[in-house]
C-alpha positions as CSV (number, residue, x, y, z in Angstrom):
1,X,-91.8,-14.6,14.6
2,X,-92.7,-12.8,17.8
3,X,-94.8,-15.0,20.2
4,X,-97.7,-12.6,20.6
5,X,-97.6,-10.9,17.2
6,X,-100.9,-8.9,16.6
7,X,-102.5,-10.1,19.9
8,X,-104.6,-7.6,21.9
9,X,-103.7,-7.7,25.6
10,X,-105.1,-6.0,28.7
11,X,-102.9,-5.8,31.7
12,X,-104.3,-4.4,35.0
13,X,-102.0,-3.0,37.7
14,X,-99.6,-2.1,34.9
15,X,-98.0,1.0,36.3
16,X,-95.3,-0.8,38.2
17,X,-93.9,-4.1,39.3
18,X,-95.1,-7.3,37.7
19,X,-97.8,-5.6,35.7
20,X,-95.3,-3.1,34.1
21,X,-92.9,-5.9,33.2
22,X,-95.7,-8.0,31.7
23,X,-97.0,-5.1,29.6
24,X,-93.5,-4.3,28.3
25,X,-92.5,-7.8,27.6
26,X,-95.8,-8.6,25.8
27,X,-95.3,-5.5,23.7
28,X,-91.8,-6.6,22.7
29,X,-93.3,-9.9,21.6
30,X,-95.7,-8.1,19.2
31,X,-98.8,-7.5,21.3
32,X,-100.9,-4.4,21.3
33,X,-101.2,-3.5,24.9
34,X,-103.9,-1.8,27.0
35,X,-102.1,-0.9,30.2
36,X,-104.5,0.0,33.1
37,X,-103.9,1.2,36.6
38,X,-105.6,3.1,39.4
39,X,-104.1,6.4,38.2
40,X,-103.7,7.3,34.6
41,X,-100.7,9.5,35.4
42,X,-98.9,6.5,36.7
43,X,-99.6,4.1,33.8
44,X,-99.3,6.5,30.9
45,X,-95.5,6.5,31.1
46,X,-95.5,2.7,30.6
47,X,-97.6,3.1,27.5
48,X,-95.3,5.9,26.3
49,X,-92.2,3.8,26.8
50,X,-93.8,1.0,24.8
51,X,-94.7,3.4,21.9
52,X,-91.2,4.9,22.0
53,X,-89.7,1.4,21.5
54,X,-91.9,1.0,18.4
55,X,-94.8,-0.9,20.1
56,X,-98.5,-0.2,20.3
57,X,-100.0,0.7,23.7
58,X,-102.5,2.9,25.4
59,X,-102.6,3.7,29.1
60,X,-105.9,4.0,30.9
61,X,-107.2,4.7,34.4
62,X,-109.2,1.9,35.9
63,X,-110.1,1.0,39.5
64,X,-110.8,-2.7,39.0
65,X,-113.1,-2.7,42.0
66,X,-115.5,-0.4,40.2
67,X,-117.6,-2.4,37.7
68,X,-118.4,0.6,35.5
69,X,-114.7,1.5,35.2
70,X,-113.9,-2.0,34.2
71,X,-116.7,-1.9,31.6
72,X,-115.2,1.3,30.2
73,X,-111.7,-0.4,30.1
74,X,-113.0,-3.4,28.1
75,X,-115.0,-1.1,25.8
76,X,-111.9,1.1,25.2
77,X,-109.8,-1.9,24.3
78,X,-112.3,-3.2,21.8
79,X,-112.8,0.3,20.3
80,X,-109.0,0.9,20.1
81,X,-107.8,-2.4,18.9
82,X,-110.9,-4.4,17.8
83,X,-110.6,-7.4,20.0
84,X,-109.3,-8.9,23.3
85,X,-107.1,-11.9,23.0
86,X,-105.4,-11.9,26.4
87,X,-106.4,-10.6,29.8
88,X,-103.9,-10.4,32.6
89,X,-105.6,-9.7,36.0
90,X,-102.6,-8.4,37.9
91,X,-104.0,-5.6,40.0
92,X,-104.1,-6.5,43.7
93,X,-103.6,-5.2,47.2
94,X,-102.3,-6.5,50.5
95,X,-104.1,-6.5,53.9
96,X,-101.3,-5.6,56.3
97,X,-101.1,-9.2,57.5
98,X,-104.2,-8.6,59.6
99,X,-105.5,-11.6,61.5
100,X,-109.2,-12.4,61.8
101,X,-110.2,-10.6,65.0
102,X,-108.6,-7.3,63.7
103,X,-110.1,-7.4,60.2
104,X,-112.6,-4.5,59.9
105,X,-115.5,-4.6,57.5
106,X,-113.8,-1.9,55.5
107,X,-110.6,-3.8,55.1
108,X,-112.3,-7.0,54.1
109,X,-114.5,-5.3,51.6
110,X,-111.6,-3.4,50.0
111,X,-109.4,-6.4,49.6
112,X,-112.2,-8.6,48.2
113,X,-113.3,-5.8,45.9
114,X,-109.9,-5.4,44.3
115,X,-108.6,-9.0,44.4
116,X,-111.8,-10.9,43.7
117,X,-114.4,-8.6,42.2
118,X,-111.9,-7.0,39.9
119,X,-110.8,-10.2,38.1
120,X,-114.5,-11.3,38.1
121,X,-115.7,-8.1,36.4
122,X,-112.9,-8.0,33.9
123,X,-113.0,-11.7,33.1
124,X,-116.8,-11.8,32.6
125,X,-116.6,-8.9,30.1
126,X,-113.5,-10.1,28.3
127,X,-114.7,-13.7,27.9
128,X,-117.8,-12.4,26.1
129,X,-115.4,-10.9,23.5
130,X,-113.3,-14.0,23.4
131,X,-116.3,-16.2,22.8
132,X,-117.0,-14.2,19.6
133,X,-113.6,-15.2,18.2
134,X,-113.5,-18.7,19.6
135,X,-110.3,-18.3,21.5
136,X,-108.6,-16.3,24.3
137,X,-106.4,-16.5,27.3
138,X,-106.9,-15.3,30.9
139,X,-104.0,-15.1,33.3
140,X,-104.7,-14.4,36.9
141,X,-101.9,-13.3,39.3
142,X,-102.6,-14.9,42.6
143,X,-99.9,-15.6,45.2
144,X,-98.4,-18.4,47.3
145,X,-100.9,-16.9,49.8
146,X,-103.5,-18.5,47.6
147,X,-102.2,-22.0,48.2
148,X,-100.9,-21.6,51.8
149,X,-102.5,-20.2,55.0
150,X,-99.6,-18.3,56.6
151,X,-98.2,-15.9,54.0
152,X,-100.6,-12.9,54.6
153,X,-103.5,-11.8,56.6
154,X,-107.0,-13.3,56.5
155,X,-108.6,-11.1,53.8
156,X,-105.7,-11.4,51.3
157,X,-105.3,-15.2,51.9
158,X,-109.1,-15.7,51.4
159,X,-109.1,-13.5,48.2
160,X,-106.2,-15.3,46.5
161,X,-107.7,-18.8,47.4
162,X,-111.0,-17.5,45.8
163,X,-109.1,-16.2,42.7
164,X,-107.6,-19.7,42.2
165,X,-111.0,-21.3,42.5
166,X,-112.5,-18.8,40.0
167,X,-109.7,-19.5,37.6
168,X,-110.1,-23.3,37.7
169,X,-113.8,-23.0,37.1
170,X,-113.3,-20.7,34.1
171,X,-110.7,-23.1,32.7
172,X,-113.1,-26.0,33.0
173,X,-116.2,-24.3,31.7
174,X,-114.6,-22.8,28.6
175,X,-111.9,-25.3,27.7
176,X,-114.0,-26.7,24.8
177,X,-114.6,-23.1,23.5
178,X,-110.9,-22.4,22.9
179,X,-110.4,-20.3,26.1
180,X,-107.7,-21.0,28.6
181,X,-107.3,-19.7,32.1
182,X,-104.3,-20.2,34.3
183,X,-102.8,-18.7,37.5
184,X,-99.4,-17.5,38.5
185,X,-98.7,-17.8,42.2
186,X,-95.6,-15.7,42.9
187,X,-93.6,-15.9,46.1
188,X,-91.7,-12.9,47.4
189,X,-91.1,-10.4,44.5
190,X,-89.5,-7.0,44.5
191,X,-92.5,-4.8,43.9
192,X,-94.1,-1.8,45.7
193,X,-97.2,-3.7,46.9
194,X,-96.2,-3.0,50.5
195,X,-95.8,0.7,49.8
196,X,-97.5,2.8,52.6
197,X,-98.3,-0.4,54.4
198,X,-99.0,-0.5,58.2
199,X,-98.4,-4.1,59.1
200,X,-100.2,-5.7,62.0
201,X,-97.4,-6.4,64.5
202,X,-98.4,-9.9,65.5
203,X,-99.7,-10.9,62.1
204,X,-96.6,-9.7,60.3
205,X,-94.3,-11.4,62.8
206,X,-96.1,-14.7,62.3
207,X,-96.2,-14.5,58.5
208,X,-92.6,-13.6,58.2
209,X,-91.4,-16.3,60.6
210,X,-90.5,-18.6,57.7
211,X,-88.9,-15.9,55.5
212,X,-85.5,-17.2,56.4
213,X,-86.2,-20.3,54.2
214,X,-86.8,-18.1,51.1
215,X,-83.9,-18.7,48.6
216,X,-84.1,-15.1,47.4
217,X,-86.6,-12.5,46.3
218,X,-87.8,-12.7,42.7
219,X,-87.8,-9.9,40.1
220,X,-90.9,-8.7,38.1
221,X,-89.2,-9.7,34.9
222,X,-89.1,-13.3,36.0
223,X,-92.9,-13.3,36.6
224,X,-93.4,-11.7,33.2
225,X,-91.5,-14.5,31.5
226,X,-93.8,-17.0,33.0
227,X,-96.8,-14.9,31.9
228,X,-95.5,-14.9,28.4
229,X,-95.3,-18.7,28.4
230,X,-99.0,-18.9,29.6
231,X,-100.1,-16.3,27.1
232,X,-98.4,-17.9,24.1
233,X,-99.0,-21.0,22.1
234,X,-96.1,-22.6,23.9
235,X,-98.7,-23.4,26.6
236,X,-101.5,-24.4,24.3
237,X,-102.3,-27.6,26.4
238,X,-101.9,-25.9,29.8
239,X,-105.3,-24.9,31.3
240,X,-106.6,-24.6,34.8
241,X,-103.1,-24.7,36.3
242,X,-101.5,-22.8,39.2
243,X,-97.8,-22.2,38.4
244,X,-96.0,-21.5,41.7
245,X,-93.1,-19.1,40.9
246,X,-91.2,-18.7,44.2
247,X,-87.6,-20.0,43.6
248,X,-88.4,-23.1,45.6
249,X,-89.6,-21.4,48.8
250,X,-92.7,-23.5,49.2
251,X,-90.8,-26.7,48.5
252,X,-89.5,-26.4,52.1
């Protein structure tokens, strides 16, 4: 039997990279997938490929920093499939490795809006649906930047630390109600998160100073496999954990 047979899953940031791999793998394992991203034109091909392979999926536009758009996403999922069993908060943005004195109000607010507010909005609405059925899983994609101080700029680092704190609180508060919440903290992964980036020269140089100790870059499929473990009953007693998936980089 497939590991997610009949489960209803929402994946944000699903148009590419880790989100795309998670959506596709979960569909292969029997889930009905709501794939969301900033642009519908970017995410619809992912849903189409899942349907072409015999799966069930819809692609929807959602700016996770916009509370009303997140509300429409959750509503659409429940209307289309009737429930929400698994939420994967994958959408996120970088901050160009910007150190404190160069962080503008606009950069701070944008990064926090996507990386913290987005998972908060989605989780708050999804958990209301999960409570009705007495079970559910939330998976938040953080970063080794959420457990270390020198892998990104100030705003991104702060946002991912906040996301981990949020996740642990959710895990504790809802454990007795059948809801689990865990975190994946990837290291360097081959995605397009740095597309169109304009790295701060000094900040980028400092944050990349330890890159030589990285065993290798990871692939989105490798993160998806960890997400599948956390979404399935294979991890039924795993709750409130941060799984570092970096090939051993932070072991140095």
